[in-house]
All heavy atoms as a GROMACS GRO file, in nm:
protein
  623
    1MET      N    1   7.887  26.276   8.852
    1MET     CA    2   7.877  26.161   8.940
    1MET      C    3   7.801  26.196   9.068
    1MET      O    4   7.731  26.112   9.121
    1MET     CB    5   8.016  26.111   8.977
    1MET     CG    6   8.055  25.985   8.909
    1MET     SD    7   8.194  25.901   8.982
    1MET     CE    8   8.329  26.002   8.936
    2LEU      N    9   7.820  26.316   9.115
    2LEU     CA   10   7.756  26.355   9.241
    2LEU      C   11   7.605  26.359   9.231
    2LEU      O   12   7.536  26.336   9.330
    2LEU     CB   13   7.809  26.491   9.288
    2LEU     CG   14   7.951  26.491   9.342
    2LEU    CD1   15   7.997  26.632   9.370
    2LEU    CD2   16   7.961  26.406   9.467
    3LYS      N   17   7.552  26.386   9.111
    3LYS     CA   18   7.406  26.391   9.095
    3LYS      C   19   7.342  26.254   9.113
    3LYS      O   20   7.229  26.244   9.160
    3LYS     CB   21   7.369  26.447   8.958
    3LYS     CG   22   7.399  26.594   8.943
    3LYS     CD   23   7.358  26.641   8.806
    3LYS     CE   24   7.393  26.787   8.788
    3LYS     NZ   25   7.359  26.835   8.654
    4GLN      N   26   7.411  26.147   9.074
    4GLN     CA   27   7.356  26.013   9.083
    4GLN      C   28   7.392  25.943   9.214
    4GLN      O   29   7.351  25.830   9.235
    4GLN     CB   30   7.404  25.927   8.966
    4GLN     CG   31   7.329  25.949   8.838
    4GLN     CD   32   7.372  26.073   8.765
    4GLN    OE1   33   7.486  26.115   8.778
    4GLN    NE2   34   7.282  26.133   8.692
    5THR      N   35   7.468  26.007   9.300
    5THR     CA   36   7.513  25.944   9.423
    5THR      C   37   7.422  25.982   9.538
    5THR      O   38   7.385  26.099   9.552
    5THR     CB   39   7.658  25.986   9.456
    5THR    OG1   40   7.738  25.961   9.341
    5THR    CG2   41   7.712  25.909   9.572
    6ARG      N   42   7.385  25.884   9.618
    6ARG     CA   43   7.299  25.910   9.734
    6ARG      C   44   7.378  25.985   9.841
    6ARG      O   45   7.496  25.960   9.862
    6ARG     CB   46   7.247  25.779   9.791
    6ARG     CG   47   7.148  25.711   9.702
    6ARG     CD   48   7.091  25.588   9.775
    6ARG     NE   49   6.982  25.532   9.701
    6ARG     CZ   50   6.996  25.437   9.609
    6ARG    NH1   51   7.114  25.387   9.583
    6ARG    NH2   52   6.891  25.391   9.545
    7GLN      N   53   7.308  26.071   9.911
    7GLN     CA   54   7.371  26.150  10.017
    7GLN      C   55   7.419  26.062  10.131
    7GLN      O   56   7.523  26.087  10.191
    7GLN     CB   57   7.273  26.256  10.069
    7GLN     CG   58   7.234  26.359   9.965
    7GLN     CD   59   7.352  26.436   9.914
    7GLN    OE1   60   7.441  26.474   9.990
    7GLN    NE2   61   7.356  26.461   9.784
    8LYS      N   62   7.342  25.957  10.161
    8LYS     CA   63   7.382  25.864  10.268
    8LYS      C   64   7.514  25.795  10.236
    8LYS      O   65   7.599  25.777  10.323
    8LYS     CB   66   7.275  25.758  10.291
    8LYS     CG   67   7.153  25.805  10.362
    8LYS     CD   68   7.059  25.688  10.385
    8LYS     CE   69   6.940  25.728  10.466
    8LYS     NZ   70   6.851  25.613  10.492
    9ASP      N   71   7.532  25.756  10.110
    9ASP     CA   72   7.656  25.690  10.070
    9ASP      C   73   7.774  25.786  10.076
    9ASP      O   74   7.883  25.749  10.118
    9ASP     CB   75   7.642  25.632   9.928
    9ASP     CG   76   7.537  25.522   9.922
    9ASP    OD1   77   7.516  25.457  10.025
    9ASP    OD2   78   7.478  25.503   9.814
   10LEU      N   79   7.751  25.910  10.035
   10LEU     CA   80   7.857  26.010  10.046
   10LEU      C   81   7.896  26.033  10.191
   10LEU      O   82   8.015  26.039  10.225
   10LEU     CB   83   7.813  26.141   9.982
   10LEU     CG   84   7.816  26.147   9.830
   10LEU    CD1   85   7.748  26.274   9.781
   10LEU    CD2   86   7.957  26.138   9.779
   11ALA      N   87   7.795  26.045  10.277
   11ALA     CA   88   7.823  26.068  10.419
   11ALA      C   89   7.899  25.950  10.479
   11ALA      O   90   7.990  25.968  10.560
   11ALA     CB   91   7.693  26.093  10.494
   12LEU      N   92   7.863  25.828  10.438
   12LEU     CA   93   7.931  25.710  10.488
   12LEU      C   94   8.079  25.712  10.454
   12LEU      O   95   8.164  25.690  10.540
   12LEU     CB   96   7.866  25.583  10.432
   12LEU     CG   97   7.939  25.453  10.460
   12LEU    CD1   98   7.927  25.415  10.607
   12LEU    CD2   99   7.887  25.343  10.371
   13PHE      N  100   8.110  25.742  10.329
   13PHE     CA  101   8.250  25.740  10.288
   13PHE      C  102   8.328  25.861  10.339
   13PHE      O  103   8.448  25.852  10.358
   13PHE     CB  104   8.261  25.725  10.137
   13PHE     CG  105   8.239  25.583  10.093
   13PHE    CD1  106   8.118  25.542  10.041
   13PHE    CD2  107   8.340  25.489  10.108
   13PHE    CE1  108   8.098  25.412  10.004
   13PHE    CE2  109   8.320  25.357  10.070
   13PHE     CZ  110   8.199  25.318  10.019
   14VAL      N  111   8.261  25.972  10.364
   14VAL     CA  112   8.329  26.085  10.428
   14VAL      C  113   8.366  26.046  10.571
   14VAL      O  114   8.477  26.073  10.619
   14VAL     CB  115   8.241  26.211  10.426
   14VAL    CG1  116   8.296  26.318  10.520
   14VAL    CG2  117   8.233  26.267  10.285
   15ASP      N  118   8.273  25.979  10.642
   15ASP     CA  119   8.302  25.933  10.778
   15ASP      C  120   8.414  25.828  10.779
   15ASP      O  121   8.500  25.830  10.866
   15ASP     CB  122   8.177  25.876  10.844
   15ASP     CG  123   8.074  25.984  10.874
   15ASP    OD1  124   8.112  26.103  10.878
   15ASP    OD2  125   7.956  25.949  10.893
   16LEU      N  126   8.410  25.736  10.684
   16LEU     CA  127   8.513  25.631  10.681
   16LEU      C  128   8.651  25.686  10.647
   16LEU      O  129   8.752  25.631  10.691
   16LEU     CB  130   8.474  25.523  10.579
   16LEU     CG  131   8.358  25.431  10.619
   16LEU    CD1  132   8.325  25.338  10.503
   16LEU    CD2  133   8.392  25.353  10.743
   17SER      N  134   8.655  25.792  10.569
   17SER     CA  135   8.785  25.847  10.532
   17SER      C  136   8.844  25.934  10.643
   17SER      O  137   8.960  25.975  10.634
   17SER     CB  138   8.773  25.930  10.404
   17SER     OG  139   8.697  26.047  10.428
   18LYS      N  140   8.765  25.962  10.744
   18LYS     CA  141   8.808  26.044  10.858
   18LYS      C  142   8.861  26.181  10.813
   18LYS      O  143   8.953  26.236  10.872
   18LYS     CB  144   8.913  25.971  10.940
   18LYS     CG  145   8.860  25.846  11.005
   18LYS     CD  146   8.966  25.781  11.091
   18LYS     CE  147   8.910  25.665  11.167
   18LYS     NZ  148   8.901  25.542  11.095
   19SER      N  149   8.800  26.233  10.709
   19SER     CA  150   8.836  26.366  10.662
   19SER      C  151   8.730  26.464  10.710
   19SER      O  152   8.616  26.424  10.740
   19SER     CB  153   8.846  26.369  10.509
   19SER     OG  154   8.723  26.335  10.452
   20PRO      N  155   8.760  26.590  10.719
   20PRO     CA  156   8.659  26.688  10.763
   20PRO      C  157   8.547  26.698  10.661
   20PRO      O  158   8.567  26.678  10.541
   20PRO     CB  159   8.737  26.819  10.773
   20PRO     CG  160   8.858  26.799  10.690
   20PRO     CD  161   8.888  26.653  10.691
   21ARG      N  162   8.429  26.728  10.712
   21ARG     CA  163   8.313  26.740  10.623
   21ARG      C  164   8.333  26.856  10.526
   21ARG      O  165   8.364  26.967  10.568
   21ARG     CB  166   8.186  26.763  10.703
   21ARG     CG  167   8.129  26.639  10.763
   21ARG     CD  168   7.977  26.657  10.774
   21ARG     NE  169   7.915  26.539  10.832
   21ARG     CZ  170   7.874  26.437  10.758
   21ARG    NH1  171   7.891  26.439  10.630
   21ARG    NH2  172   7.817  26.335  10.815
   22PRO      N  173   8.312  26.832  10.398
   22PRO     CA  174   8.328  26.941  10.301
   22PRO      C  175   8.209  27.038  10.308
   22PRO      O  176   8.097  26.999  10.341
   22PRO     CB  177   8.332  26.870  10.167
   22PRO     CG  178   8.267  26.740  10.190
   22PRO     CD  179   8.287  26.705  10.334
   23THR      N  180   8.234  27.162  10.278
   23THR     CA  181   8.126  27.261  10.279
   23THR      C  182   8.051  27.262  10.147
   23THR      O  183   7.932  27.294  10.144
   23THR     CB  184   8.183  27.402  10.307
   23THR    OG1  185   8.284  27.430  10.209
   23THR    CG2  186   8.244  27.408  10.446
   24GLN      N  187   8.118  27.227  10.039
   24GLN     CA  188   8.055  27.222   9.908
   24GLN      C  189   8.081  27.085   9.846
   24GLN      O  190   8.181  27.021   9.876
   24GLN     CB  191   8.114  27.329   9.816
   24GLN     CG  192   8.088  27.470   9.862
   24GLN     CD  193   8.157  27.568   9.769
   24GLN    OE1  194   8.230  27.530   9.678
   24GLN    NE2  195   8.133  27.696   9.793
   25PRO      N  196   7.992  27.040   9.758
   25PRO     CA  197   8.015  26.911   9.693
   25PRO      C  198   8.144  26.906   9.611
   25PRO      O  199   8.206  26.802   9.599
   25PRO     CB  200   7.893  26.894   9.602
   25PRO     CG  201   7.788  26.981   9.660
   25PRO     CD  202   7.860  27.095   9.726
   26SER      N  203   8.185  27.019   9.558
   26SER     CA  204   8.308  27.020   9.477
   26SER      C  205   8.434  27.004   9.563
   26SER      O  206   8.542  26.977   9.510
   26SER     CB  207   8.316  27.149   9.396
   26SER     OG  208   8.318  27.260   9.485
   27ASP      N  209   8.421  27.017   9.694
   27ASP     CA  210   8.535  27.002   9.784
   27ASP      C  211   8.566  26.856   9.817
   27ASP      O  212   8.669  26.827   9.879
   27ASP     CB  213   8.512  27.077   9.916
   27ASP     CG  214   8.505  27.228   9.896
   27ASP    OD1  215   8.556  27.275   9.792
   27ASP    OD2  216   8.449  27.296   9.983
   28MET      N  217   8.481  26.765   9.777
   28MET     CA  218   8.501  26.623   9.810
   28MET      C  219   8.613  26.566   9.724
   28MET      O  220   8.625  26.597   9.605
   28MET     CB  221   8.374  26.544   9.786
   28MET     CG  222   8.269  26.568   9.888
   28MET     SD  223   8.137  26.450   9.867
   28MET     CE  224   8.010  26.534   9.952
   29SER      N  225   8.691  26.479   9.784
   29SER     CA  226   8.798  26.414   9.708
   29SER      C  227   8.743  26.295   9.631
   29SER      O  228   8.637  26.241   9.663
   29SER     CB  229   8.909  26.368   9.803
   29SER     OG  230   8.862  26.260   9.881
   30MET      N  231   8.816  26.254   9.532
   30MET     CA  232   8.775  26.140   9.451
   30MET      C  233   8.780  26.009   9.532
   30MET      O  234   8.713  25.914   9.497
   30MET     CB  235   8.863  26.127   9.327
   30MET     CG  236   8.830  26.228   9.222
   30MET     SD  237   8.664  26.199   9.160
   30MET     CE  238   8.624  26.357   9.098
   31ARG      N  239   8.856  26.007   9.639
   31ARG     CA  240   8.861  25.889   9.727
   31ARG      C  241   8.727  25.866   9.795
   31ARG      O  242   8.699  25.756   9.840
   31ARG     CB  243   8.968  25.907   9.834
   31ARG     CG  244   9.107  25.914   9.780
   31ARG     CD  245   9.202  25.947   9.889
   31ARG     NE  246   9.276  25.828   9.924
   31ARG     CZ  247   9.360  25.821  10.024
   31ARG    NH1  248   9.378  25.925  10.102
   31ARG    NH2  249   9.426  25.711  10.047
   32VAL      N  250   8.647  25.970   9.805
   32VAL     CA  251   8.514  25.960   9.865
   32VAL      C  252   8.408  25.943   9.758
   32VAL      O  253   8.318  25.860   9.771
   32VAL     CB  254   8.485  26.086   9.951
   32VAL    CG1  255   8.341  26.088   9.998
   32VAL    CG2  256   8.580  26.093  10.068
   33VAL      N  257   8.418  26.018   9.651
   33VAL     CA  258   8.313  26.022   9.550
   33VAL      C  259   8.303  25.891   9.471
   33VAL      O  260   8.192  25.838   9.451
   33VAL     CB  261   8.335  26.141   9.453
   33VAL    CG1  262   8.234  26.140   9.341
   33VAL    CG2  263   8.328  26.272   9.529
   34ILE      N  264   8.415  25.836   9.430
   34ILE     CA  265   8.411  25.716   9.345
   34ILE      C  266   8.353  25.594   9.418
   34ILE      O  267   8.263  25.528   9.364
   34ILE     CB  268   8.551  25.687   9.286
   34ILE    CG1  269   8.585  25.796   9.185
   34ILE    CG2  270   8.556  25.550   9.220
   34ILE    CD1  271   8.725  25.791   9.131
   35PRO      N  272   8.396  25.561   9.540
   35PRO     CA  273   8.333  25.446   9.608
   35PRO      C  274   8.186  25.471   9.642
   35PRO      O  275   8.104  25.380   9.633
   35PRO     CB  276   8.414  25.428   9.736
   35PRO     CG  277   8.533  25.512   9.724
   35PRO     CD  278   8.510  25.610   9.617
   36ALA      N  279   8.152  25.595   9.678
   36ALA     CA  280   8.012  25.627   9.708
   36ALA      C  281   7.926  25.611   9.584
   36ALA      O  282   7.815  25.557   9.590
   36ALA     CB  283   8.000  25.767   9.764
   37TYR      N  284   7.978  25.652   9.470
   37TYR     CA  285   7.906  25.637   9.344
   37TYR      C  286   7.887  25.489   9.310
   37TYR      O  287   7.780  25.447   9.269
   37TYR     CB  288   7.981  25.710   9.233
   37TYR     CG  289   7.921  25.691   9.096
   37TYR    CD1  290   7.806  25.759   9.059
   37TYR    CD2  291   7.978  25.604   9.004
   37TYR    CE1  292   7.750  25.741   8.934
   37TYR    CE2  293   7.925  25.586   8.879
   37TYR     CZ  294   7.810  25.655   8.844
   37TYR     OH  295   7.755  25.636   8.720
   38ALA      N  296   7.994  25.411   9.326
   38ALA     CA  297   7.986  25.268   9.294
   38ALA      C  298   7.884  25.198   9.382
   38ALA      O  299   7.801  25.120   9.333
   38ALA     CB  300   8.124  25.204   9.310
   39ILE      N  301   7.887  25.226   9.511
   39ILE     CA  302   7.792  25.163   9.603
   39ILE      C  303   7.649  25.206   9.572
   39ILE      O  304   7.555  25.126   9.573
   39ILE     CB  305   7.828  25.199   9.750
   39ILE    CG1  306   7.962  25.137   9.787
   39ILE    CG2  307   7.719  25.156   9.847
   39ILE    CD1  308   7.962  24.986   9.788
   40SER      N  309   7.632  25.332   9.540
   40SER     CA  310   7.500  25.385   9.507
   40SER      C  311   7.445  25.319   9.381
   40SER      O  312   7.327  25.280   9.376
   40SER     CB  313   7.508  25.536   9.490
   40SER     OG  314   7.382  25.589   9.464
   41GLU      N  315   7.528  25.304   9.280
   41GLU     CA  316   7.483  25.241   9.155
   41GLU      C  317   7.455  25.093   9.174
   41GLU      O  318   7.360  25.039   9.116
   41GLU     CB  319   7.586  25.262   9.045
   41GLU     CG  320   7.594  25.406   8.997
   41GLU     CD  321   7.465  25.453   8.933
   41GLU    OE1  322   7.414  25.384   8.842
   41GLU    OE2  323   7.416  25.558   8.975
   42LEU      N  324   7.535  25.025   9.254
   42LEU     CA  325   7.509  24.883   9.282
   42LEU      C  326   7.376  24.865   9.354
   42LEU      O  327   7.299  24.775   9.322
   42LEU     CB  328   7.622  24.824   9.366
   42LEU     CG  329   7.749  24.789   9.290
   42LEU    CD1  330   7.859  24.752   9.389
   42LEU    CD2  331   7.724  24.676   9.194
   43LYS      N  332   7.348  24.951   9.449
   43LYS     CA  333   7.222  24.943   9.523
   43LYS      C  334   7.104  24.967   9.429
   43LYS      O  335   7.004  24.894   9.434
   43LYS     CB  336   7.222  25.045   9.636
   43LYS     CG  337   7.100  25.036   9.724
   43LYS     CD  338   7.110  25.130   9.842
   43LYS     CE  339   6.989  25.117   9.930
   43LYS     NZ  340   6.994  25.207  10.046
   44THR      N  341   7.116  25.066   9.343
   44THR     CA  342   7.010  25.094   9.246
   44THR      C  343   6.990  24.976   9.151
   44THR      O  344   6.876  24.937   9.121
   44THR     CB  345   7.042  25.222   9.167
   44THR    OG1  346   7.060  25.330   9.258
   44THR    CG2  347   6.932  25.256   9.069
   45GLY      N  348   7.100  24.917   9.105
   45GLY     CA  349   7.090  24.803   9.015
   45GLY      C  350   7.025  24.682   9.080
   45GLY      O  351   6.941  24.615   9.019
   46PHE      N  352   7.060  24.654   9.204
   46PHE     CA  353   6.997  24.542   9.275
   46PHE      C  354   6.849  24.568   9.299
   46PHE      O  355   6.766  24.477   9.288
   46PHE     CB  356   7.067  24.515   9.408
   46PHE     CG  357   7.190  24.431   9.394
   46PHE    CD1  358   7.314  24.483   9.426
   46PHE    CD2  359   7.183  24.301   9.347
   46PHE    CE1  360   7.428  24.406   9.412
   46PHE    CE2  361   7.296  24.223   9.333
   46PHE     CZ  362   7.419  24.276   9.366
   47GLN      N  363   6.812  24.691   9.330
   47GLN     CA  364   6.670  24.724   9.349
   47GLN      C  365   6.592  24.705   9.219
   47GLN      O  366   6.482  24.648   9.219
   47GLN     CB  367   6.654  24.867   9.399
   47GLN     CG  368   6.691  24.886   9.542
   47GLN     CD  369   6.684  25.031   9.586
   47GLN    OE1  370   6.682  25.122   9.503
   47GLN    NE2  371   6.684  25.052   9.716
   48MET      N  372   6.648  24.752   9.108
   48MET     CA  373   6.581  24.735   8.980
   48MET      C  374   6.567  24.588   8.944
   48MET      O  375   6.460  24.544   8.897
   48MET     CB  376   6.658  24.810   8.871
   48MET     CG  377   6.647  24.960   8.882
   48MET     SD  378   6.758  25.049   8.772
   48MET     CE  379   6.715  24.984   8.614
   49GLY      N  380   6.672  24.512   8.964
   49GLY     CA  381   6.666  24.369   8.936
   49GLY      C  382   6.564  24.298   9.021
   49GLY      O  383   6.491  24.210   8.973
   50PHE      N  384   6.555  24.336   9.147
   50PHE     CA  385   6.458  24.273   9.237
   50PHE      C  386   6.315  24.305   9.193
   50PHE      O  387   6.229  24.218   9.190
   50PHE     CB  388   6.482  24.320   9.381
   50PHE     CG  389   6.393  24.254   9.481
   50PHE    CD1  390   6.413  24.122   9.516
   50PHE    CD2  391   6.289  24.324   9.540
   50PHE    CE1  392   6.331  24.060   9.608
   50PHE    CE2  393   6.208  24.263   9.632
   50PHE     CZ  394   6.228  24.132   9.667
   51PHE      N  395   6.290  24.431   9.156
   51PHE     CA  396   6.155  24.470   9.115
   51PHE      C  397   6.116  24.408   8.981
   51PHE      O  398   5.998  24.386   8.954
   51PHE     CB  399   6.140  24.621   9.111
   51PHE     CG  400   6.138  24.684   9.247
   51PHE    CD1  401   6.215  24.794   9.275
   51PHE    CD2  402   6.060  24.631   9.348
   51PHE    CE1  403   6.215  24.851   9.401
   51PHE    CE2  404   6.058  24.687   9.474
   51PHE     CZ  405   6.135  24.797   9.501
   52ILE      N  406   6.211  24.380   8.896
   52ILE     CA  407   6.182  24.310   8.771
   52ILE      C  408   6.158  24.162   8.799
   52ILE      O  409   6.078  24.097   8.733
   52ILE     CB  410   6.296  24.331   8.670
   52ILE    CG1  411   6.295  24.476   8.624
   52ILE    CG2  412   6.285  24.237   8.552
   52ILE    CD1  413   6.414  24.515   8.539
   53PHE      N  414   6.226  24.106   8.897
   53PHE     CA  415   6.219  23.964   8.929
   53PHE      C  416   6.086  23.925   8.995
   53PHE      O  417   6.035  23.816   8.972
   53PHE     CB  418   6.336  23.930   9.022
   53PHE     CG  419   6.342  23.788   9.068
   53PHE    CD1  420   6.368  23.686   8.978
   53PHE    CD2  421   6.322  23.755   9.200
   53PHE    CE1  422   6.374  23.556   9.019
   53PHE    CE2  423   6.328  23.625   9.244
   53PHE     CZ  424   6.355  23.524   9.153
   54ILE      N  425   6.026  24.014   9.076
   54ILE     CA  426   5.905  23.982   9.152
   54ILE      C  427   5.789  23.936   9.064
   54ILE      O  428   5.727  23.834   9.094
   54ILE     CB  429   5.865  24.100   9.242
   54ILE    CG1  430   5.961  24.108   9.360
   54ILE    CG2  431   5.723  24.085   9.295
   54ILE    CD1  432   5.935  24.225   9.452
   55PRO      N  433   5.753  24.006   8.956
   55PRO     CA  434   5.641  23.958   8.875
   55PRO      C  435   5.663  23.818   8.817
   55PRO      O  436   5.569  23.738   8.809
   55PRO     CB  437   5.629  24.061   8.762
   55PRO     CG  438   5.700  24.179   8.809
   55PRO     CD  439   5.802  24.134   8.906
   56PHE      N  440   5.787  23.787   8.778
   56PHE     CA  441   5.815  23.655   8.724
   56PHE      C  442   5.799  23.546   8.830
   56PHE      O  443   5.753  23.436   8.801
   56PHE     CB  444   5.955  23.651   8.662
   56PHE     CG  445   5.966  23.730   8.536
   56PHE    CD1  446   6.031  23.852   8.536
   56PHE    CD2  447   5.910  23.684   8.418
   56PHE    CE1  448   6.040  23.926   8.420
   56PHE    CE2  449   5.920  23.756   8.302
   56PHE     CZ  450   5.984  23.878   8.302
   57VAL      N  451   5.836  23.576   8.952
   57VAL     CA  452   5.818  23.480   9.061
   57VAL      C  453   5.670  23.458   9.086
   57VAL      O  454   5.625  23.343   9.104
   57VAL     CB  455   5.890  23.528   9.189
   57VAL    CG1  456   5.850  23.443   9.309
   57VAL    CG2  457   6.039  23.523   9.171
   58LEU      N  458   5.591  23.564   9.085
   58LEU     CA  459   5.446  23.549   9.107
   58LEU      C  460   5.381  23.469   8.994
   58LEU      O  461   5.297  23.382   9.020
   58LEU     CB  462   5.381  23.686   9.120
   58LEU     CG  463   5.419  23.765   9.245
   58LEU    CD1  464   5.356  23.903   9.242
   58LEU    CD2  465   5.377  23.690   9.370
   59ILE      N  466   5.420  23.497   8.870
   59ILE     CA  467   5.365  23.421   8.757
   59ILE      C  468   5.404  23.275   8.769
   59ILE      O  469   5.322  23.185   8.746
   59ILE     CB  470   5.412  23.483   8.624
   59ILE    CG1  471   5.345  23.618   8.602
   59ILE    CG2  472   5.384  23.390   8.507
   59ILE    CD1  473   5.403  23.698   8.489
   60ASP      N  474   5.528  23.249   8.807
   60ASP     CA  475   5.576  23.112   8.823
   60ASP      C  476   5.497  23.039   8.932
   60ASP      O  477   5.461  22.923   8.916
   60ASP     CB  478   5.725  23.112   8.855
   60ASP     CG  479   5.783  22.972   8.859
   60ASP    OD1  480   5.744  22.890   8.774
   60ASP    OD2  481   5.866  22.946   8.946
   61LEU      N  482   5.470  23.107   9.042
   61LEU     CA  483   5.393  23.044   9.149
   61LEU      C  484   5.251  23.011   9.104
   61LEU      O  485   5.199  22.904   9.136
   61LEU     CB  486   5.389  23.136   9.272
   61LEU     CG  487   5.518  23.143   9.352
   61LEU    CD1  488   5.507  23.250   9.460
   61LEU    CD2  489   5.549  23.009   9.414
   62VAL      N  490   5.189  23.102   9.031
   62VAL     CA  491   5.052  23.078   8.984
   62VAL      C  492   5.050  22.962   8.885
   62VAL      O  493   4.965  22.872   8.894
   62VAL     CB  494   4.993  23.206   8.920
   62VAL    CG1  495   4.864  23.176   8.846
   62VAL    CG2  496   4.970  23.312   9.027
   63VAL      N  497   5.143  22.961   8.791
   63VAL     CA  498   5.147  22.853   8.691
   63VAL      C  499   5.178  22.719   8.757
   63VAL      O  500   5.115  22.618   8.726
   63VAL     CB  501   5.250  22.886   8.581
   63VAL    CG1  502   5.278  22.767   8.492
   63VAL    CG2  503   5.200  23.004   8.497
   64SER      N  504   5.275  22.717   8.847
   64SER     CA  505   5.309  22.589   8.911
   64SER      C  506   5.195  22.538   8.998
   64SER      O  507   5.169  22.417   9.001
   64SER     CB  508   5.436  22.603   8.994
   64SER     OG  509   5.416  22.693   9.101
   65THR      N  510   5.124  22.627   9.066
   65THR     CA  511   5.010  22.585   9.146
   65THR      C  512   4.899  22.530   9.057
   65THR      O  513   4.837  22.428   9.088
   65THR     CB  514   4.957  22.704   9.229
   65THR    OG1  515   5.063  22.754   9.308
   65THR    CG2  516   4.843  22.661   9.318
   66THR      N  517   4.876  22.597   8.944
   66THR     CA  518   4.773  22.551   8.851
   66THR      C  519   4.810  22.415   8.792
   66THR      O  520   4.726  22.324   8.787
   66THR     CB  521   4.754  22.654   8.738
   66THR    OG1  522   4.725  22.781   8.795
   66THR    CG2  523   4.644  22.613   8.644
   67LEU      N  524   4.934  22.400   8.750
   67LEU     CA  525   4.975  22.272   8.693
   67LEU      C  526   4.973  22.161   8.797
   67LEU      O  527   4.936  22.046   8.766
   67LEU     CB  528   5.115  22.284   8.632
   67LEU     CG  529   5.124  22.369   8.506
   67LEU    CD1  530   5.269  22.384   8.464
   67LEU    CD2  531   5.041  22.308   8.394
   68LEU      N  532   5.010  22.194   8.919
   68LEU     CA  533   5.006  22.094   9.025
   68LEU      C  534   4.863  22.050   9.052
   68LEU      O  535   4.836  21.929   9.066
   68LEU     CB  536   5.069  22.149   9.153
   68LEU     CG  537   5.072  22.053   9.271
   68LEU    CD1  538   5.168  21.938   9.242
   68LEU    CD2  539   5.112  22.126   9.396
   69SER      N  540   4.770  22.145   9.056
   69SER     CA  541   4.632  22.108   9.083
   69SER      C  542   4.574  22.029   8.965
   69SER      O  543   4.495  21.936   8.984
   69SER     CB  544   4.547  22.231   9.110
   69SER     OG  545   4.538  22.313   8.996
   70MET      N  546   4.611  22.061   8.842
   70MET     CA  547   4.564  21.984   8.727
   70MET      C  548   4.623  21.843   8.730
   70MET      O  549   4.554  21.746   8.698
   70MET     CB  550   4.604  22.054   8.597
   70MET     CG  551   4.525  22.178   8.570
   70MET     SD  552   4.586  22.274   8.431
   70MET     CE  553   4.586  22.156   8.300
   71GLY      N  554   4.746  21.831   8.771
   71GLY     CA  555   4.808  21.698   8.782
   71GLY      C  556   4.743  21.616   8.890
   71GLY      O  557   4.723  21.494   8.874
   72MET      N  558   4.705  21.676   8.998
   72MET     CA  559   4.637  21.604   9.105
   72MET      C  560   4.498  21.559   9.061
   72MET      O  561   4.452  21.453   9.098
   72MET     CB  562   4.627  21.691   9.231
   72MET     CG  563   4.758  21.716   9.296
   72MET     SD  564   4.828  21.563   9.353
   72MET     CE  565   4.981  21.618   9.420
   73MET      N  566   4.433  21.643   8.978
   73MET     CA  567   4.300  21.604   8.929
   73MET      C  568   4.314  21.484   8.834
   73MET      O  569   4.228  21.397   8.831
   73MET     CB  570   4.233  21.721   8.858
   73MET     CG  571   4.198  21.836   8.952
   73MET     SD  572   4.087  21.789   9.084
   73MET     CE  573   3.934  21.778   8.995
   74GLN      N  574   4.420  21.482   8.755
   74GLN     CA  575   4.440  21.368   8.664
   74GLN      C  576   4.464  21.239   8.743
   74GLN      O  577   4.416  21.133   8.704
   74GLN     CB  578   4.559  21.396   8.571
   74GLN     CG  579   4.538  21.508   8.474
   74GLN     CD  580   4.435  21.472   8.368
   74GLN    OE1  581   4.418  21.356   8.334
   74GLN    NE2  582   4.363  21.572   8.320
   75LEU      N  583   4.536  21.249   8.851
   75LEU     CA  584   4.561  21.131   8.933
   75LEU      C  585   4.433  21.082   9.002
   75LEU      O  586   4.413  20.963   9.020
   75LEU     CB  587   4.667  21.161   9.040
   75LEU     CG  588   4.811  21.177   8.989
   75LEU    CD1  589   4.900  21.218   9.105
   75LEU    CD2  590   4.859  21.047   8.929
   76ARG      N  591   4.345  21.172   9.034
   76ARG     CA  592   4.224  21.136   9.108
   76ARG      C  593   4.124  21.063   9.018
   76ARG      O  594   4.050  20.978   9.064
   76ARG     CB  595   4.161  21.264   9.163
   76ARG     CG  596   4.052  21.239   9.258
   76ARG     CD  597   4.008  21.369   9.320
   76ARG     NE  598   3.895  21.345   9.408
   76ARG     CZ  599   3.811  21.435   9.446
   76ARG    NH1  600   3.827  21.559   9.407
   76ARG    NH2  601   3.711  21.407   9.524
   77ARG      N  602   4.118  21.097   8.891
   77ARG     CA  603   4.018  21.037   8.800
   77ARG      C  604   4.046  20.890   8.774
   77ARG      O  605   3.958  20.813   8.748
   77ARG     CB  606   4.016  21.111   8.668
   77ARG     CG  607   3.947  21.244   8.678
   77ARG     CD  608   3.936  21.304   8.542
   77ARG     NE  609   3.866  21.432   8.551
   77ARG     CZ  610   3.846  21.512   8.451
   77ARG    NH1  611   3.891  21.479   8.331
   77ARG    NH2  612   3.784  21.624   8.468
   78ARG      N  613   4.167  20.849   8.776
   78ARG     CA  614   4.199  20.711   8.740
   78ARG      C  615   4.159  20.616   8.844
   78ARG      O  616   4.127  20.591   8.937
   78ARG     CB  617   4.347  20.697   8.714
   78ARG     CG  618   4.384  20.763   8.586
   78ARG     CD  619   4.528  20.740   8.558
   78ARG     NE  620   4.561  20.799   8.430
   78ARG     CZ  621   4.675  20.784   8.372
   78ARG    NH1  622   4.770  20.713   8.428
   78ARG    NH2  623   4.697  20.840   8.258
   0.00000   0.00000   0.00000
């Protein structure tokens, strides 16, 4: 779990637990590691979802702009 957890998240939960800073990663308690891991994975998941979502939004904007301009041209001809 420690390999996939961000150092910032670990530091945040060590500070919140008000426990002394561990000298080795194996000295951390599960009260610190599990929430830090969960927050780290949630952040990674939201970033991946956002980066997958961006191209679809751009394609949607291009298609809607094209269809809108074609619809306006149809209205103008009549």
